[in-house]
Backbone as XML, in Angstrom:
<?xml version="1.0"?>
<chain id="A" units="angstrom">
  <residue number="1" name="MET">
    <atom name="N" x="15.153" y="19.774" z="-34.521"/>
    <atom name="CA" x="13.774" y="19.285" z="-34.550"/>
    <atom name="C" x="13.230" y="19.420" z="-32.979"/>
  </residue>
  <residue number="2" name="LYS">
    <atom name="N" x="14.069" y="19.453" z="-32.063"/>
    <atom name="CA" x="13.521" y="19.763" z="-30.669"/>
    <atom name="C" x="12.844" y="21.107" z="-30.617"/>
  </residue>
  <residue number="3" name="VAL">
    <atom name="N" x="13.537" y="22.128" z="-31.268"/>
    <atom name="CA" x="13.136" y="23.578" z="-31.112"/>
    <atom name="C" x="11.812" y="23.669" z="-32.056"/>
  </residue>
  <residue number="4" name="ALA">
    <atom name="N" x="11.912" y="23.064" z="-33.155"/>
    <atom name="CA" x="10.627" y="23.057" z="-34.081"/>
    <atom name="C" x="9.450" y="22.554" z="-33.296"/>
  </residue>
  <residue number="5" name="GLY">
    <atom name="N" x="9.678" y="21.393" z="-32.645"/>
    <atom name="CA" x="8.440" y="20.909" z="-31.870"/>
    <atom name="C" x="8.029" y="21.791" z="-30.685"/>
  </residue>
  <residue number="6" name="ALA">
    <atom name="N" x="9.014" y="22.396" z="-30.097"/>
    <atom name="CA" x="8.691" y="23.278" z="-28.868"/>
    <atom name="C" x="7.817" y="24.557" z="-29.519"/>
  </residue>
  <residue number="7" name="LEU">
    <atom name="N" x="8.444" y="25.104" z="-30.633"/>
    <atom name="CA" x="7.714" y="26.201" z="-31.250"/>
    <atom name="C" x="6.257" y="25.840" z="-31.541"/>
  </residue>
  <residue number="8" name="TRP">
    <atom name="N" x="6.164" y="24.568" z="-32.149"/>
    <atom name="CA" x="4.646" y="24.178" z="-32.554"/>
    <atom name="C" x="3.780" y="24.032" z="-31.298"/>
  </residue>
  <residue number="9" name="LEU">
    <atom name="N" x="4.320" y="23.594" z="-30.183"/>
    <atom name="CA" x="3.593" y="23.547" z="-28.944"/>
    <atom name="C" x="3.179" y="24.958" z="-28.527"/>
  </residue>
  <residue number="10" name="LEU">
    <atom name="N" x="4.181" y="25.852" z="-28.535"/>
    <atom name="CA" x="3.849" y="27.305" z="-28.144"/>
    <atom name="C" x="2.716" y="27.862" z="-29.096"/>
  </residue>
  <residue number="11" name="TRP">
    <atom name="N" x="2.826" y="27.623" z="-30.271"/>
    <atom name="CA" x="1.710" y="28.133" z="-31.183"/>
    <atom name="C" x="0.454" y="27.477" z="-30.867"/>
  </residue>
  <residue number="12" name="LEU">
    <atom name="N" x="0.349" y="26.142" z="-30.686"/>
    <atom name="CA" x="-0.866" y="25.321" z="-30.354"/>
    <atom name="C" x="-1.441" y="25.831" z="-28.976"/>
  </residue>
  <residue number="13" name="GLY">
    <atom name="N" x="-0.489" y="26.070" z="-27.970"/>
    <atom name="CA" x="-0.994" y="26.601" z="-26.739"/>
    <atom name="C" x="-1.451" y="28.058" z="-26.756"/>
  </residue>
  <residue number="14" name="ALA">
    <atom name="N" x="-0.873" y="28.920" z="-27.517"/>
    <atom name="CA" x="-1.332" y="30.390" z="-27.730"/>
    <atom name="C" x="-2.619" y="30.366" z="-28.458"/>
  </residue>
  <residue number="15" name="THR">
    <atom name="N" x="-2.916" y="29.507" z="-29.439"/>
    <atom name="CA" x="-3.972" y="29.287" z="-30.133"/>
    <atom name="C" x="-5.210" y="28.778" z="-29.288"/>
  </residue>
  <residue number="16" name="LEU">
    <atom name="N" x="-5.073" y="27.869" z="-28.397"/>
    <atom name="CA" x="-5.951" y="27.412" z="-27.429"/>
    <atom name="C" x="-6.430" y="28.480" z="-26.621"/>
  </residue>
  <residue number="17" name="ILE">
    <atom name="N" x="-5.354" y="29.181" z="-26.042"/>
    <atom name="CA" x="-5.630" y="30.218" z="-24.978"/>
    <atom name="C" x="-6.598" y="31.272" z="-25.692"/>
  </residue>
  <residue number="18" name="ARG">
    <atom name="N" x="-6.102" y="31.673" z="-26.983"/>
    <atom name="CA" x="-6.890" y="32.617" z="-27.611"/>
    <atom name="C" x="-8.307" y="32.316" z="-27.823"/>
  </residue>
  <residue number="19" name="SER">
    <atom name="N" x="-8.410" y="31.015" z="-28.193"/>
    <atom name="CA" x="-9.760" y="30.395" z="-28.442"/>
    <atom name="C" x="-10.630" y="30.414" z="-27.302"/>
  </residue>
  <residue number="20" name="GLY">
    <atom name="N" x="-10.069" y="30.096" z="-26.108"/>
    <atom name="CA" x="-10.752" y="30.219" z="-24.912"/>
    <atom name="C" x="-11.216" y="31.402" z="-24.420"/>
  </residue>
  <residue number="21" name="MET">
    <atom name="N" x="-10.473" y="32.385" z="-24.692"/>
    <atom name="CA" x="-10.733" y="33.898" z="-24.307"/>
    <atom name="C" x="-11.833" y="34.519" z="-25.162"/>
  </residue>
  <residue number="22" name="LYS">
    <atom name="N" x="-11.779" y="34.084" z="-26.512"/>
    <atom name="CA" x="-12.775" y="34.612" z="-27.578"/>
    <atom name="C" x="-14.205" y="33.881" z="-27.519"/>
  </residue>
  <residue number="23" name="ALA">
    <atom name="N" x="-14.267" y="32.832" z="-26.626"/>
    <atom name="CA" x="-15.666" y="32.173" z="-26.661"/>
    <atom name="C" x="-16.580" y="33.106" z="-26.001"/>
  </residue>
  <residue number="24" name="ARG">
    <atom name="N" x="-17.718" y="33.141" z="-26.826"/>
    <atom name="CA" x="-18.906" y="34.013" z="-26.437"/>
    <atom name="C" x="-20.194" y="33.159" z="-26.500"/>
  </residue>
  <residue number="25" name="TYR">
    <atom name="N" x="-21.060" y="33.647" z="-25.811"/>
    <atom name="CA" x="-22.552" y="33.120" z="-25.875"/>
    <atom name="C" x="-23.157" y="33.503" z="-27.194"/>
  </residue>
  <residue number="26" name="GLY">
    <atom name="N" x="-23.895" y="32.556" z="-27.832"/>
    <atom name="CA" x="-24.633" y="32.814" z="-28.986"/>
    <atom name="C" x="-23.794" y="32.589" z="-30.195"/>
  </residue>
  <residue number="27" name="VAL">
    <atom name="N" x="-22.413" y="32.333" z="-30.123"/>
    <atom name="CA" x="-21.713" y="32.190" z="-31.263"/>
    <atom name="C" x="-21.637" y="30.659" z="-31.388"/>
  </residue>
  <residue number="28" name="LEU">
    <atom name="N" x="-22.232" y="30.165" z="-32.319"/>
    <atom name="CA" x="-22.385" y="28.677" z="-32.665"/>
    <atom name="C" x="-21.400" y="28.462" z="-33.984"/>
  </residue>
  <residue number="29" name="PRO">
    <atom name="N" x="-20.869" y="27.237" z="-33.944"/>
    <atom name="CA" x="-20.240" y="26.804" z="-35.121"/>
    <atom name="C" x="-21.180" y="26.481" z="-36.297"/>
  </residue>
  <residue number="30" name="GLU">
    <atom name="N" x="-20.695" y="26.470" z="-37.476"/>
    <atom name="CA" x="-21.564" y="26.100" z="-38.553"/>
    <atom name="C" x="-22.501" y="24.875" z="-38.315"/>
  </residue>
  <residue number="31" name="ALA">
    <atom name="N" x="-23.764" y="25.003" z="-38.575"/>
    <atom name="CA" x="-24.629" y="23.748" z="-38.542"/>
    <atom name="C" x="-24.118" y="22.528" z="-39.393"/>
  </residue>
  <residue number="32" name="THR">
    <atom name="N" x="-24.019" y="21.549" z="-38.663"/>
    <atom name="CA" x="-23.626" y="20.304" z="-39.336"/>
    <atom name="C" x="-24.573" y="19.192" z="-39.103"/>
  </residue>
  <residue number="33" name="GLU">
    <atom name="N" x="-24.681" y="18.192" z="-39.905"/>
    <atom name="CA" x="-25.572" y="17.082" z="-39.630"/>
    <atom name="C" x="-24.975" y="16.170" z="-38.437"/>
  </residue>
  <residue number="34" name="PRO">
    <atom name="N" x="-25.849" y="15.901" z="-37.553"/>
    <atom name="CA" x="-25.334" y="14.870" z="-36.508"/>
    <atom name="C" x="-24.653" y="13.544" z="-36.927"/>
  </residue>
  <residue number="35" name="VAL">
    <atom name="N" x="-23.818" y="13.160" z="-36.291"/>
    <atom name="CA" x="-23.133" y="11.811" z="-36.684"/>
    <atom name="C" x="-23.976" y="10.641" z="-36.425"/>
  </residue>
  <residue number="36" name="SER">
    <atom name="N" x="-24.340" y="9.829" z="-37.360"/>
    <atom name="CA" x="-24.995" y="8.735" z="-37.143"/>
    <atom name="C" x="-24.273" y="7.524" z="-36.667"/>
  </residue>
  <residue number="37" name="LEU">
    <atom name="N" x="-24.858" y="6.518" z="-36.188"/>
    <atom name="CA" x="-24.239" y="5.390" z="-35.771"/>
    <atom name="C" x="-23.480" y="4.720" z="-36.795"/>
  </residue>
  <residue number="38" name="ARG">
    <atom name="N" x="-24.143" y="4.642" z="-37.960"/>
    <atom name="CA" x="-23.387" y="4.142" z="-39.203"/>
    <atom name="C" x="-22.140" y="4.865" z="-39.552"/>
  </residue>
  <residue number="39" name="GLY">
    <atom name="N" x="-22.263" y="6.191" z="-39.601"/>
    <atom name="CA" x="-20.931" y="6.931" z="-39.854"/>
    <atom name="C" x="-20.025" y="6.696" z="-38.804"/>
  </residue>
  <residue number="40" name="ALA">
    <atom name="N" x="-20.239" y="6.705" z="-37.634"/>
    <atom name="CA" x="-19.335" y="6.582" z="-36.628"/>
    <atom name="C" x="-18.714" y="5.015" z="-36.755"/>
  </residue>
  <residue number="41" name="TRP">
    <atom name="N" x="-19.543" y="4.109" z="-36.931"/>
    <atom name="CA" x="-19.052" y="2.610" z="-37.082"/>
    <atom name="C" x="-18.140" y="2.629" z="-38.296"/>
  </residue>
  <residue number="42" name="THR">
    <atom name="N" x="-18.541" y="3.159" z="-39.470"/>
    <atom name="CA" x="-17.639" y="3.137" z="-40.662"/>
    <atom name="C" x="-16.346" y="3.915" z="-40.348"/>
  </residue>
  <residue number="43" name="ALA">
    <atom name="N" x="-16.194" y="4.971" z="-39.650"/>
    <atom name="CA" x="-15.071" y="5.736" z="-39.340"/>
    <atom name="C" x="-14.161" y="4.790" z="-38.480"/>
  </residue>
  <residue number="44" name="ASN">
    <atom name="N" x="-14.801" y="4.114" z="-37.565"/>
    <atom name="CA" x="-13.999" y="3.260" z="-36.727"/>
    <atom name="C" x="-13.468" y="1.886" z="-37.384"/>
  </residue>
  <residue number="45" name="ILE">
    <atom name="N" x="-14.271" y="1.394" z="-38.173"/>
    <atom name="CA" x="-13.623" y="0.228" z="-38.996"/>
    <atom name="C" x="-12.686" y="0.651" z="-39.878"/>
  </residue>
  <residue number="46" name="LEU">
    <atom name="N" x="-12.736" y="1.783" z="-40.521"/>
    <atom name="CA" x="-11.601" y="2.152" z="-41.501"/>
    <atom name="C" x="-10.329" y="2.884" z="-40.838"/>
  </residue>
  <residue number="47" name="ASN">
    <atom name="N" x="-10.473" y="2.925" z="-39.553"/>
    <atom name="CA" x="-9.335" y="3.438" z="-38.791"/>
    <atom name="C" x="-8.157" y="2.539" z="-38.912"/>
  </residue>
  <residue number="48" name="PRO">
    <atom name="N" x="-7.052" y="3.144" z="-39.449"/>
    <atom name="CA" x="-5.841" y="2.168" z="-39.582"/>
    <atom name="C" x="-5.177" y="1.727" z="-38.174"/>
  </residue>
  <residue number="49" name="LYS">
    <atom name="N" x="-5.400" y="2.511" z="-37.292"/>
    <atom name="CA" x="-4.638" y="2.303" z="-35.854"/>
    <atom name="C" x="-4.929" y="0.756" z="-35.353"/>
  </residue>
  <residue number="50" name="ALA">
    <atom name="N" x="-6.272" y="0.410" z="-35.439"/>
    <atom name="CA" x="-6.606" y="-0.938" z="-34.774"/>
    <atom name="C" x="-5.922" y="-1.913" z="-35.741"/>
  </residue>
  <residue number="51" name="ILE">
    <atom name="N" x="-5.895" y="-1.833" z="-37.126"/>
    <atom name="CA" x="-5.445" y="-2.829" z="-38.031"/>
    <atom name="C" x="-3.849" y="-2.954" z="-37.649"/>
  </residue>
  <residue number="52" name="ILE">
    <atom name="N" x="-3.236" y="-1.738" z="-37.664"/>
    <atom name="CA" x="-1.765" y="-1.788" z="-37.272"/>
    <atom name="C" x="-1.529" y="-2.338" z="-35.930"/>
  </residue>
  <residue number="53" name="PHE">
    <atom name="N" x="-2.395" y="-2.007" z="-34.922"/>
    <atom name="CA" x="-2.155" y="-2.749" z="-33.533"/>
    <atom name="C" x="-2.111" y="-4.199" z="-33.746"/>
  </residue>
  <residue number="54" name="TYR">
    <atom name="N" x="-3.206" y="-4.779" z="-34.395"/>
    <atom name="CA" x="-3.515" y="-6.090" z="-34.506"/>
    <atom name="C" x="-2.220" y="-6.809" z="-35.377"/>
  </residue>
  <residue number="55" name="LEU">
    <atom name="N" x="-1.661" y="-6.188" z="-36.277"/>
    <atom name="CA" x="-0.720" y="-6.590" z="-37.110"/>
    <atom name="C" x="0.672" y="-6.562" z="-36.384"/>
  </residue>
  <residue number="56" name="THR">
    <atom name="N" x="1.036" y="-5.605" z="-35.516"/>
    <atom name="CA" x="2.210" y="-5.441" z="-34.920"/>
    <atom name="C" x="2.302" y="-5.961" z="-33.433"/>
  </residue>
  <residue number="57" name="VAL">
    <atom name="N" x="1.520" y="-5.540" z="-32.596"/>
    <atom name="CA" x="1.609" y="-5.714" z="-31.189"/>
    <atom name="C" x="1.054" y="-7.123" z="-30.963"/>
  </residue>
  <residue number="58" name="VAL">
    <atom name="N" x="-0.079" y="-7.442" z="-31.329"/>
    <atom name="CA" x="-0.731" y="-8.619" z="-31.012"/>
    <atom name="C" x="-0.058" y="-9.947" z="-31.505"/>
  </residue>
  <residue number="59" name="SER">
    <atom name="N" x="0.507" y="-9.787" z="-32.690"/>
    <atom name="CA" x="1.136" y="-10.792" z="-33.444"/>
    <atom name="C" x="2.254" y="-11.365" z="-32.415"/>
  </residue>
  <residue number="60" name="GLN">
    <atom name="N" x="2.835" y="-10.438" z="-31.660"/>
    <atom name="CA" x="3.901" y="-10.860" z="-30.966"/>
    <atom name="C" x="3.429" y="-11.694" z="-29.556"/>
  </residue>
  <residue number="61" name="PHE">
    <atom name="N" x="2.226" y="-11.474" z="-29.172"/>
    <atom name="CA" x="1.704" y="-12.142" z="-28.103"/>
    <atom name="C" x="0.988" y="-13.627" z="-28.636"/>
  </residue>
  <residue number="62" name="ALA">
    <atom name="N" x="0.616" y="-13.690" z="-29.868"/>
    <atom name="CA" x="-0.063" y="-14.768" z="-30.320"/>
    <atom name="C" x="0.908" y="-15.927" z="-30.563"/>
  </residue>
  <residue number="63" name="GLY">
    <atom name="N" x="2.144" y="-15.608" z="-30.828"/>
    <atom name="CA" x="3.161" y="-16.552" z="-31.116"/>
    <atom name="C" x="2.967" y="-17.257" z="-32.406"/>
  </residue>
  <residue number="64" name="GLN">
    <atom name="N" x="3.824" y="-18.266" z="-32.653"/>
    <atom name="CA" x="3.869" y="-19.028" z="-33.877"/>
    <atom name="C" x="2.588" y="-19.837" z="-33.928"/>
  </residue>
  <residue number="65" name="GLN">
    <atom name="N" x="2.093" y="-20.360" z="-32.887"/>
    <atom name="CA" x="0.993" y="-21.298" z="-32.818"/>
    <atom name="C" x="-0.247" y="-20.618" z="-32.951"/>
  </residue>
  <residue number="66" name="GLY">
    <atom name="N" x="-0.366" y="-19.242" z="-32.859"/>
    <atom name="CA" x="-1.609" y="-18.469" z="-32.779"/>
    <atom name="C" x="-2.390" y="-18.547" z="-34.074"/>
  </residue>
  <residue number="67" name="GLY">
    <atom name="N" x="-3.359" y="-19.184" z="-34.176"/>
    <atom name="CA" x="-4.353" y="-19.314" z="-35.520"/>
    <atom name="C" x="-5.286" y="-18.145" z="-35.624"/>
  </residue>
  <residue number="68" name="ILE">
    <atom name="N" x="-6.133" y="-18.276" z="-36.584"/>
    <atom name="CA" x="-7.083" y="-17.161" z="-36.856"/>
    <atom name="C" x="-8.106" y="-17.039" z="-35.818"/>
  </residue>
  <residue number="69" name="SER">
    <atom name="N" x="-8.420" y="-18.271" z="-35.156"/>
    <atom name="CA" x="-9.381" y="-18.256" z="-33.972"/>
    <atom name="C" x="-8.871" y="-17.497" z="-32.855"/>
  </residue>
  <residue number="70" name="HIS">
    <atom name="N" x="-7.589" y="-17.449" z="-32.661"/>
    <atom name="CA" x="-7.051" y="-16.562" z="-31.508"/>
    <atom name="C" x="-7.345" y="-15.085" z="-31.816"/>
  </residue>
  <residue number="71" name="TYR">
    <atom name="N" x="-6.962" y="-14.789" z="-33.075"/>
    <atom name="CA" x="-7.128" y="-13.373" z="-33.459"/>
    <atom name="C" x="-8.686" y="-12.991" z="-33.354"/>
  </residue>
  <residue number="72" name="LEU">
    <atom name="N" x="-9.567" y="-13.794" z="-33.724"/>
    <atom name="CA" x="-10.908" y="-13.449" z="-33.924"/>
    <atom name="C" x="-11.543" y="-13.421" z="-32.408"/>
  </residue>
  <residue number="73" name="MET">
    <atom name="N" x="-11.132" y="-14.320" z="-31.476"/>
    <atom name="CA" x="-11.326" y="-14.223" z="-30.045"/>
    <atom name="C" x="-10.982" y="-12.908" z="-29.578"/>
  </residue>
  <residue number="74" name="LEU">
    <atom name="N" x="-9.613" y="-12.596" z="-29.783"/>
    <atom name="CA" x="-9.160" y="-11.388" z="-29.166"/>
    <atom name="C" x="-9.990" y="-10.173" z="-29.654"/>
  </residue>
  <residue number="75" name="ALA">
    <atom name="N" x="-10.257" y="-10.194" z="-31.083"/>
    <atom name="CA" x="-10.923" y="-8.948" z="-31.610"/>
    <atom name="C" x="-12.240" y="-8.981" z="-31.150"/>
  </residue>
  <residue number="76" name="SER">
    <atom name="N" x="-13.008" y="-10.020" z="-30.838"/>
    <atom name="CA" x="-14.322" y="-10.103" z="-30.310"/>
    <atom name="C" x="-14.219" y="-9.385" z="-28.890"/>
  </residue>
  <residue number="77" name="VAL">
    <atom name="N" x="-13.386" y="-9.788" z="-28.082"/>
    <atom name="CA" x="-13.199" y="-9.294" z="-26.687"/>
    <atom name="C" x="-13.012" y="-7.921" z="-26.712"/>
  </residue>
  <residue number="78" name="HIS">
    <atom name="N" x="-12.021" y="-7.346" z="-27.724"/>
    <atom name="CA" x="-11.700" y="-5.914" z="-27.828"/>
    <atom name="C" x="-12.881" y="-5.118" z="-28.306"/>
  </residue>
  <residue number="79" name="VAL">
    <atom name="N" x="-13.798" y="-5.693" z="-29.080"/>
    <atom name="CA" x="-15.000" y="-4.975" z="-29.526"/>
    <atom name="C" x="-16.062" y="-4.830" z="-28.312"/>
  </residue>
  <residue number="80" name="MET">
    <atom name="N" x="-16.129" y="-5.940" z="-27.519"/>
    <atom name="CA" x="-17.077" y="-5.844" z="-26.577"/>
    <atom name="C" x="-16.568" y="-4.797" z="-25.464"/>
  </residue>
  <residue number="81" name="VAL">
    <atom name="N" x="-15.300" y="-4.857" z="-25.093"/>
    <atom name="CA" x="-14.802" y="-3.829" z="-24.089"/>
    <atom name="C" x="-14.961" y="-2.526" z="-24.585"/>
  </residue>
  <residue number="82" name="MET">
    <atom name="N" x="-14.563" y="-2.286" z="-25.776"/>
    <atom name="CA" x="-14.779" y="-0.839" z="-26.487"/>
    <atom name="C" x="-16.207" y="-0.387" z="-26.416"/>
  </residue>
  <residue number="83" name="SER">
    <atom name="N" x="-17.126" y="-1.346" z="-26.760"/>
    <atom name="CA" x="-18.375" y="-0.980" z="-26.821"/>
    <atom name="C" x="-18.948" y="-0.565" z="-25.469"/>
  </residue>
  <residue number="84" name="PHE">
    <atom name="N" x="-18.612" y="-1.264" z="-24.376"/>
    <atom name="CA" x="-19.043" y="-0.914" z="-23.057"/>
    <atom name="C" x="-18.447" y="0.481" z="-22.657"/>
  </residue>
  <residue number="85" name="TRP">
    <atom name="N" x="-17.047" y="0.563" z="-22.994"/>
    <atom name="CA" x="-16.460" y="1.889" z="-22.738"/>
    <atom name="C" x="-17.041" y="3.096" z="-23.421"/>
  </residue>
  <residue number="86" name="LEU">
    <atom name="N" x="-17.272" y="2.906" z="-24.710"/>
    <atom name="CA" x="-18.007" y="4.073" z="-25.422"/>
    <atom name="C" x="-19.323" y="4.391" z="-24.982"/>
  </residue>
  <residue number="87" name="VAL">
    <atom name="N" x="-20.103" y="3.345" z="-24.514"/>
    <atom name="CA" x="-21.474" y="3.712" z="-24.085"/>
    <atom name="C" x="-21.304" y="4.449" z="-22.714"/>
  </residue>
  <residue number="88" name="ALA">
    <atom name="N" x="-20.349" y="4.008" z="-21.831"/>
    <atom name="CA" x="-20.070" y="4.534" z="-20.595"/>
    <atom name="C" x="-19.565" y="6.011" z="-20.724"/>
  </residue>
  <residue number="89" name="VAL">
    <atom name="N" x="-18.744" y="6.280" z="-21.623"/>
    <atom name="CA" x="-18.276" y="7.636" z="-21.782"/>
    <atom name="C" x="-19.151" y="8.480" z="-22.309"/>
  </residue>
  <residue number="90" name="SER">
    <atom name="N" x="-20.151" y="8.102" z="-23.437"/>
    <atom name="CA" x="-21.053" y="8.745" z="-23.950"/>
    <atom name="C" x="-22.134" y="9.094" z="-23.028"/>
  </residue>
  <residue number="91" name="GLN">
    <atom name="N" x="-22.552" y="8.296" z="-22.082"/>
    <atom name="CA" x="-23.560" y="8.580" z="-21.073"/>
    <atom name="C" x="-22.948" y="9.633" z="-20.123"/>
  </residue>
  <residue number="92" name="VAL">
    <atom name="N" x="-21.801" y="9.590" z="-19.786"/>
    <atom name="CA" x="-21.180" y="10.735" z="-18.905"/>
    <atom name="C" x="-21.068" y="12.062" z="-19.579"/>
  </residue>
  <residue number="93" name="LEU">
    <atom name="N" x="-20.938" y="11.987" z="-20.903"/>
    <atom name="CA" x="-20.727" y="13.215" z="-21.613"/>
    <atom name="C" x="-22.324" y="13.699" z="-21.884"/>
  </residue>
  <residue number="94" name="ILE">
    <atom name="N" x="-23.238" y="12.974" z="-22.111"/>
    <atom name="CA" x="-24.582" y="13.422" z="-22.099"/>
    <atom name="C" x="-25.059" y="14.223" z="-20.929"/>
  </residue>
  <residue number="95" name="PHE">
    <atom name="N" x="-24.793" y="13.323" z="-19.754"/>
    <atom name="CA" x="-25.169" y="13.872" z="-18.499"/>
    <atom name="C" x="-24.506" y="15.171" z="-18.081"/>
  </residue>
  <residue number="96" name="SER">
    <atom name="N" x="-23.117" y="15.178" z="-18.375"/>
    <atom name="CA" x="-22.465" y="16.478" z="-18.061"/>
    <atom name="C" x="-22.772" y="17.710" z="-18.950"/>
  </residue>
  <residue number="97" name="ALA">
    <atom name="N" x="-23.114" y="17.312" z="-20.168"/>
    <atom name="CA" x="-23.604" y="18.492" z="-21.005"/>
    <atom name="C" x="-24.994" y="19.042" z="-20.553"/>
  </residue>
  <residue number="98" name="LYS">
    <atom name="N" x="-25.631" y="18.293" z="-19.883"/>
    <atom name="CA" x="-27.027" y="18.797" z="-19.456"/>
    <atom name="C" x="-26.777" y="19.485" z="-18.063"/>
  </residue>
  <residue number="99" name="LYS">
    <atom name="N" x="-25.828" y="19.325" z="-17.336"/>
    <atom name="CA" x="-25.605" y="19.684" z="-16.089"/>
    <atom name="C" x="-24.684" y="20.972" z="-15.995"/>
  </residue>
  <residue number="100" name="THR">
    <atom name="N" x="-23.950" y="21.202" z="-17.089"/>
    <atom name="CA" x="-22.868" y="22.176" z="-16.960"/>
    <atom name="C" x="-23.032" y="23.191" z="-17.995"/>
  </residue>
  <residue number="101" name="ASN">
    <atom name="N" x="-22.443" y="24.456" z="-17.728"/>
    <atom name="CA" x="-22.498" y="25.569" z="-18.705"/>
    <atom name="C" x="-21.234" y="25.200" z="-19.646"/>
  </residue>
  <residue number="102" name="THR">
    <atom name="N" x="-21.626" y="24.771" z="-20.827"/>
    <atom name="CA" x="-20.567" y="24.365" z="-21.911"/>
    <atom name="C" x="-19.547" y="25.548" z="-22.184"/>
  </residue>
  <residue number="103" name="LEU">
    <atom name="N" x="-20.123" y="26.753" z="-22.140"/>
    <atom name="CA" x="-19.203" y="27.945" z="-22.549"/>
    <atom name="C" x="-18.065" y="27.967" z="-21.513"/>
  </residue>
  <residue number="104" name="VAL">
    <atom name="N" x="-18.504" y="28.076" z="-20.258"/>
    <atom name="CA" x="-17.465" y="28.107" z="-19.285"/>
    <atom name="C" x="-16.555" y="27.023" z="-19.144"/>
  </residue>
  <residue number="105" name="LEU">
    <atom name="N" x="-17.098" y="25.629" z="-19.567"/>
    <atom name="CA" x="-16.295" y="24.436" z="-19.600"/>
    <atom name="C" x="-15.232" y="24.729" z="-20.757"/>
  </residue>
  <residue number="106" name="LYS">
    <atom name="N" x="-15.745" y="25.119" z="-21.884"/>
    <atom name="CA" x="-14.872" y="25.432" z="-23.034"/>
    <atom name="C" x="-13.831" y="26.336" z="-22.746"/>
  </residue>
  <residue number="107" name="LYS">
    <atom name="N" x="-14.014" y="27.478" z="-22.058"/>
    <atom name="CA" x="-13.116" y="28.379" z="-21.787"/>
    <atom name="C" x="-12.153" y="27.821" z="-20.715"/>
  </residue>
  <residue number="108" name="ILE">
    <atom name="N" x="-12.443" y="27.044" z="-19.783"/>
    <atom name="CA" x="-11.555" y="26.352" z="-18.626"/>
    <atom name="C" x="-10.585" y="25.414" z="-19.404"/>
  </residue>
  <residue number="109" name="ILE">
    <atom name="N" x="-11.273" y="24.557" z="-20.234"/>
    <atom name="CA" x="-10.425" y="23.445" z="-20.817"/>
    <atom name="C" x="-9.479" y="24.208" z="-22.002"/>
  </residue>
  <residue number="110" name="ASN">
    <atom name="N" x="-9.860" y="25.152" z="-22.679"/>
    <atom name="CA" x="-8.959" y="25.727" z="-23.792"/>
    <atom name="C" x="-7.848" y="26.384" z="-22.988"/>
  </residue>
  <residue number="111" name="ILE">
    <atom name="N" x="-8.064" y="27.211" z="-22.006"/>
    <atom name="CA" x="-7.221" y="28.080" z="-21.387"/>
    <atom name="C" x="-6.081" y="27.123" z="-20.646"/>
  </residue>
  <residue number="112" name="ALA">
    <atom name="N" x="-6.609" y="26.168" z="-19.876"/>
    <atom name="CA" x="-5.832" y="25.220" z="-19.201"/>
    <atom name="C" x="-5.061" y="24.313" z="-20.134"/>
  </residue>
  <residue number="113" name="GLY">
    <atom name="N" x="-5.598" y="23.884" z="-21.248"/>
    <atom name="CA" x="-4.721" y="23.086" z="-22.151"/>
    <atom name="C" x="-3.797" y="23.897" z="-22.888"/>
  </residue>
  <residue number="114" name="GLY">
    <atom name="N" x="-4.126" y="25.237" z="-23.079"/>
    <atom name="CA" x="-2.981" y="26.106" z="-23.692"/>
    <atom name="C" x="-1.904" y="26.341" z="-22.716"/>
  </residue>
  <residue number="115" name="LEU">
    <atom name="N" x="-2.243" y="26.445" z="-21.514"/>
    <atom name="CA" x="-1.130" y="26.800" z="-20.539"/>
    <atom name="C" x="-0.316" y="25.475" z="-20.397"/>
  </residue>
  <residue number="116" name="LEU">
    <atom name="N" x="-0.943" y="24.335" z="-20.320"/>
    <atom name="CA" x="-0.127" y="23.106" z="-20.302"/>
    <atom name="C" x="0.754" y="22.895" z="-21.486"/>
  </residue>
  <residue number="117" name="LEU">
    <atom name="N" x="0.228" y="23.172" z="-22.703"/>
    <atom name="CA" x="1.083" y="23.054" z="-23.866"/>
    <atom name="C" x="2.328" y="24.078" z="-23.937"/>
  </residue>
  <residue number="118" name="ILE">
    <atom name="N" x="2.076" y="25.271" z="-23.445"/>
    <atom name="CA" x="3.037" y="26.333" z="-23.256"/>
    <atom name="C" x="4.130" y="25.821" z="-22.274"/>
  </residue>
  <residue number="119" name="ALA">
    <atom name="N" x="3.760" y="25.267" z="-21.029"/>
    <atom name="CA" x="4.605" y="24.971" z="-20.024"/>
    <atom name="C" x="5.315" y="23.764" z="-20.650"/>
  </residue>
  <residue number="120" name="SER">
    <atom name="N" x="4.860" y="22.750" z="-21.341"/>
    <atom name="CA" x="5.431" y="21.600" z="-21.902"/>
    <atom name="C" x="6.543" y="22.059" z="-22.821"/>
  </residue>
  <residue number="121" name="SER">
    <atom name="N" x="6.215" y="23.121" z="-23.718"/>
    <atom name="CA" x="7.068" y="23.561" z="-24.711"/>
    <atom name="C" x="8.253" y="24.204" z="-24.039"/>
  </residue>
  <residue number="122" name="LEU">
    <atom name="N" x="8.146" y="25.093" z="-23.154"/>
    <atom name="CA" x="9.254" y="25.673" z="-22.384"/>
    <atom name="C" x="10.172" y="24.700" z="-21.513"/>
  </residue>
  <residue number="123" name="HIS">
    <atom name="N" x="9.496" y="23.637" z="-21.013"/>
    <atom name="CA" x="10.249" y="22.656" z="-20.337"/>
    <atom name="C" x="11.083" y="22.008" z="-21.258"/>
  </residue>
  <residue number="124" name="SER">
    <atom name="N" x="10.461" y="21.675" z="-22.567"/>
    <atom name="CA" x="11.341" y="20.998" z="-23.640"/>
    <atom name="C" x="12.463" y="21.739" z="-24.169"/>
  </residue>
  <residue number="125" name="ILE">
    <atom name="N" x="12.355" y="23.115" z="-23.984"/>
    <atom name="CA" x="13.446" y="23.944" z="-24.444"/>
    <atom name="C" x="14.493" y="24.171" z="-23.571"/>
  </residue>
  <residue number="126" name="PHE">
    <atom name="N" x="14.127" y="24.337" z="-22.218"/>
    <atom name="CA" x="15.080" y="24.743" z="-21.326"/>
    <atom name="C" x="15.598" y="23.498" z="-20.361"/>
  </residue>
  <residue number="127" name="CYS">
    <atom name="N" x="14.899" y="22.330" z="-20.473"/>
    <atom name="CA" x="15.382" y="21.171" z="-19.724"/>
    <atom name="C" x="16.145" y="20.329" z="-20.541"/>
  </residue>
</chain>
């Protein structure tokens, strides 16, 4: 299993590096419709990770006395914190997209990410 995982990381790293080297100006992905707020909200609500988190981790901290009101209060705080976080991150991304050359950024991120995946897989194999 360890070797299979390391080989998978090697393949992902090589694919990322190849993608970063092949990035060219004027080559755009297929045109897709922009994501609406409703679509993003629906995808987030239907995401099973949050449900599993509340059913497993949070129930341990709520204790036997924890009622539905405790869960609703925790969920409300969670939604507020995540809303502020998503607004802040989206503003940073919008600002950075206007100020940077996205092609160069894509190349750097893909090649650096590929190198990190390859280094991680080699570390996993030899250490």
